[in-house]
N, C-alpha and C positions, 0 to 999 in steps of 0.2 A: 571691314568690321571684324571678320574672323581673325585676322592677323592682330588687330588691336586687343581683342579678347584673349588671344593666345599669349601676347606679351604681358598683359595684366596678370594672367594666371601664373606665368613664369616669375614675375616680380613678387607676387603674393606668396608663392611656394618657396622661393629663395629666402624671402624675409622670414617666413614662418620657421623654416628649418634652421636658419641662423639664430633666431630667437630661442628655439628649442635647445640648440647647443649652448648658447649663452646662459640660459636658465639652468641647464643640467650641470655645467661646469662650475657656475657660481654657487650652486647648492652644495656640491660635494667637495669643492676645492677652495683654497684660500688665496686671494690675490696677493702678489708680491709687490715690490716697490717700483716696478717698471712704470714709466710715465703713462698716464692715462691716454695721452695722444697716441702712443704706439699701440696701446691696447685696442683703441677704436679703429686704428688702421688695420690691425689684424682681423677685426670683425668685418670690416669692409672688404678685405681681401677674400675672406671666406664667402661672403655674400656674392662676390663677383664670380668665384669659382662655381658656386651653386647655379648662378645664372648661366654660365657658360655650359654647364652640363645639361641644363634644360633646353637651351637654345640649339645645341648640337643634337638634341634628342638621343642622348647616349643610351645604349641598351643596358638592361639590368646587369649589375655586377661589374660592368666594364670600368667604372670609376671608383670601385670600392677601395682599392689601394690608395688612391689619391685622397679620398675622404679621410681615411685613417691617418695618412701622412699629415694633412692639414690639421686635423684634430689634435694629433700628438704634438705637433710644433706649437700650437696655441697653448696646450696644457703645460708644456715644458717651459716656454718662454715667459708666460704671464702668471703662473701660479707657483706657490712656494712649498707645496706638499712633496711627499716622497715620490721618487720616480715611478715606483710600483703603482701608486695610486693614480698618477697622471696617465700612465699607459692603460690602466684598467678603465678609467673613465672615458678615455678616447675610444677604447675598444667597445665599451658599453654603448656609447653614442652611435657608432657605426653599425654595430650588430643589431641594436634595437631598431634603427632606421630601416635596415633591410628586412628585419623580421616583419615589420608593418607592411612594407612594400610587397613582399612575397605573399603575405596573408591576403591582402586586398587583391592581388593579381589572381590568386587561386579562386577567390570568390567571384571575381569579374569574369574569369574564363568559364566557371560553372554556370553563371547567369547569362552568358553570351554577350557580355558588355565589352570584353576585351577582344579586339580583332587580332588574330594571329597571322603573321605574314607567311607566305609560302617559302619553303626551304629554310625553316628556322634552324639556326645553328647554335649549339650549346645552350639551348633553352633561354637565350638572352632576348627578352621581350622589351620593346620600347613601350612604356606605359602611356596610355592616353591621359588626357587632362582630368577626366572624371576619376580614374583610378589614382592618379597622383594626389588629387585633393582628398580622397578618402584615406589614402595612406598617411598623408600629413595629419589629418584629424585623428587617426588611430595613434600616431606618434605622439601627438599632444596629450591624448588620454593616457598613454603609457607613461609619459613623463609625469603627468599629474598623479598617477597611481603610485609611482615610486617615491615621489615627494611626500605624499600622504602616509605611505607606509613608514618612511623614515621618521616623520613627525611622531608616529605612535611609539617608536623606540625612544626618541628623545623625551617623550612624556611618560616613559616607563610603563606603557601599556603593553607589556611583553606578550601576554597571551593573545590579545587581539592582533599584535604585530606579527606573531608567528602564523596565525590562522590566515590573515589577509595576504601575507607574503606568498603563500601557496595558492590561495583562492583566486587572487586577481589574475595571475598569468594563466592558471588552469582554465578559468572562465573564458579568457580571450581565445585560448587554443580550442576549447570545445565549441565555442560560437563559430569560429572559422571552419571547423570540421563539419558542423551541421549545415552552415550556409553553402559550403562547397559540395554537399551531397546532391544538390539539384542537378538534373540532367546527367546523372551518372551513366556512363556507357563505356564503349571500347573504342580504340583507335588512338591516333596521335594526339588529338585534343585532350582526351581523358588522361593520357600519359603525362602530358605537360601540366595539366591541372594537378594531378597527384604529386608530380615532382615539386611544384611550388607549395603545395599543402604541406608535404613532409619537410621541405626546406624551412618553411615558416615555423613549424613546430620545433625543429632543431634549433633555429636561431632564437626563438623565444626561450627555449630551455637554456641556451648559452647566455642569454640576457639575464635570466634568473640567477644563474651561477655567478656571473660577473657582479650582479647587484649584491649578492651575499658576500662575495669575496671583498668587494669594496667596503661594505658595512663592517666586516670583521677586521679589515685592515685599519679602518678608522678607529674602531674600538681598541685594537691593540696599540695604535699610536697614542690614543688618549691614556691608556693604562700605563704605557711606558713613560709618557710625560709626567703623569702623576707620581709614578715611582721615582723619577728623577727629582721631582720637587720634594718628595718626602725625604729622599737621601740628602738633598741640599739642606732641608730644614733640620734634620737630625745633626748634620755637620755644624749648622749655625748654632744650634742649642748647645752642642759640646763646647764650641768656642765661647759661647756666652757664659757657660758655667765656669770655664777656665778663667775668664775675665773676673767673674764674681769671686772665685777663689783667690786670685791675685789681689783683688780689691780688699777682701777680708784680711788677708795677710798684712797688707799695707796699713789697714786700720789698726790691727793689733800692734804693729810696730810703732805707729804714731801714738797710740795710747801709752806704750811703754816709755816713749821719749817726751810725752807732753809736758811733764814738769820741767824738763830742761829747756824746752822751747818757750814755755811761759816765763821762766826765770830770765832767759836771754832777752825776750821782748820787753819785760818789765824794766830791765836794766837800761835798754836802749831808750825807752820812752821816758824813764826817770831822769836820764841824762840829757834829755832834750834832743836826742838823735831821731827825729821823726822820719826823715827820709830813709835812714838806714833801717828803721823798724818796718816801713812799708816795703822796702826791697826784700827784707827777711821774710815777710809774710808772703810776698809774691813768689819767692824761690821755694818756700815751703809748700805753697799751693801747687806749683807746676811740677815739683819733684814727687809729689804724692798724688798719683792718679786716683786714689781711692776717694779723695776729697771731691772729685768731679762726678764720681759715680757712673754706673753703667745701667742702672735701673731707669725705666721710663714710665711704665704703667703698672707693673705687677702681673701682666699677662705674659706668660713665658714665651709664646709664639711671637707676639709683636716685639717684645724686648729683644729676643734673639736676632730677629731680622734687623731691628734698628741698631743694636750694638755692633753688628757686623757692617751694615751699610754706612753708618755714621762714625766708624771707628777713627778715621784719619782726617776728618773734615777740618779740624783746627790747624793741622799741619799744612793743609791746602788753602788756608786763609778764608774758610767759609764760616760765617756766623750762623749759629743755630738757635732758634727759639722753638721750644717744644712744649706742648701742653696736651697730655693724654690722660683722660679720665674714663677708664673702662673697667669692668669687673675682671677678675682672673680668668673666667671662662665665658666665652661668647658662643652664641648659637650660629657660628660660622665655622666651616670645616678648616682644619689647620692648613690643608693644601691650598685652599682658596685665600686664606690670610697671607700665606707665603707668596703666592702669585701677585696678589693685590699690592701689599706693602713692598714687596721686593721690587716690582716694576716702578712704583711711584718714587721710592727712595733712590733707586738706581738712576732713574731718569733725572731727578732733581740734582743729584750729586754730579752726574756727567754734564748736565747743562751748565752748572756753575764752573766745572772744570774747563769748559770751552772758552770761558772769559779770560782773555789774555791782556786786555788793555790795562795799563798801569793806573792805579788809583780807583778803578771801578770796583764797587762793592759786590762781594759775593755773599749770598745769604739763603737760608732755607727756613721757612716758618711752617711748622706742622701742628695742626690742631685736630685732635680726635676726641669725640665725646658721644654720649648717648642721650637722645631725646625721645622720650616715650619708648616706642619699640623699634627705633631706627638707630643705626650706627652711622655717624657723620664723620667723614674724613675730608679735610681741606689742607692742601699743601701748596704753598707758593714759593717760588724760587726765582732768583735772578738768572738771566740768560742773555745771549748775545743779540737777541731780536730776530734771529733767523727762524722761520717757521716753514713747514711744508704741509700743505692742506690738499686733500683729494676728495672731491665731492663734498666740500664743506666739512670734512673730517680731518682732524690733525693727524699727521703721520710722523713717526719718529725720524729724527735726523741722525740717530746713533749709527755708528759703524756696525756694531753688533746689535741686531734688532731683537734678540731673544734673551730672556732671563730664565735660567733653569730649563732651557729647551722650549719655553712657552712664550709666545709673542704677546704684544700689546693687545692683539685682537681678543685674547682670552679674558682681559679685564672686563670688556663689555659683556662677554659671556657670563662672567661671575655676577656682574650687576644684574643681568637679566634673570639669572638663577635665583637671586634673592629679592626679586621684584623691586629693584632699586633704580637709581638714576645716576647718570654720569655726565659731567659737563667739563669742558676745558675752555679757557679764555686766556688772552694775553694783552698786555699793554706794551709800551715801548720797550721796557726791559724787565718785565715781571710776567712770569707764566704761572697760571693758577689752575689747579685740578681739584674738582669737588666730586666726591663719591658718597652716595647714600645707599645703605643696605638695610633691608627689613630683617629684624631679628626674630620674627615670628617663624614657626616651623615651616620648612619648605614642603609644599605638597608634592 
């Protein structure tokens, strides 16, 4: 019976620590396009490694290097963030784990719950089942605390975020210190207890530092991405104004020659040369791009993105139907509009571009309007029929999965920011994306 209970404990502990790693990594990092099957294989391998360390009753710190190696490999292989953030989260996971284990060990020694073997070398203790369970529980609480603290920043509760960021780990360290003061004395046992107490304080301090480093790195990445989007948006607007200037010049030139064109058309029609007149009108239309126009809505941000993204679709044989009815100014940040429309248009154009079958129609239908206090965006496009879904969520099949340095994941972030909804669907050869954003002030 004792052996069965021990194995159950090992399985529970291994599963719990694997879940903690899964939760921590997926909270701070973004999954890449590696197949889900390989991802779960990596999770199973980590669980197996945890089981092996428990079954072998590995002493404290003896497997720390392997823990970090496994964590770093998982972060590097299965997530798309910067290498610095991947290494930081792997380090945070391992150090926080050992901070909890050393803290519980110090308390267990003070309360006489941890049996110390004779001839202890390098202070490496094999934790008993009770201590391991308590360390795992403390690890879960620490993870929960970091996630709650992060949510405060995301919700812009900066003062409470700063206070709890210090209060939470300090409370843990003070609690450990008070609990470990029981049975204070002298001798080897007390020395070992003090060693683990100070080690836990040092590791918790390192965890705090890594947590702040990770948060700052994420904020810097977000700031850099927004700067890149703004630079791209300014470039789009410059190109849009250049097209408007060319269009205005062509209109002026057309006005100058309009009498000559009308006289020529009148002569062709009067002489019964209808086909020649039609050909003349067609040539006049295609030679004067100003007649096609580059304005879509009157909103300079949307028009800049569309005029750039849809500039060459006719040359690529793509039919465009566009209906945009929005005011010149929207209660949506320019950066968010750039990310949103940039990704939607870029995806639609590239999906049409992958159609190579002769005679197959290429088209994009874009409808944008406002109903009450919501902005509705609906875009449908032809595509090859190839889709990639992961956890019932559509994934891009583009070679380059990022637009202005920001991936499709951030479209969903924007939708959540504006309390909206996002949906995607497809039929045999039509892909449709619908987005709804609230135009009420974001709290």
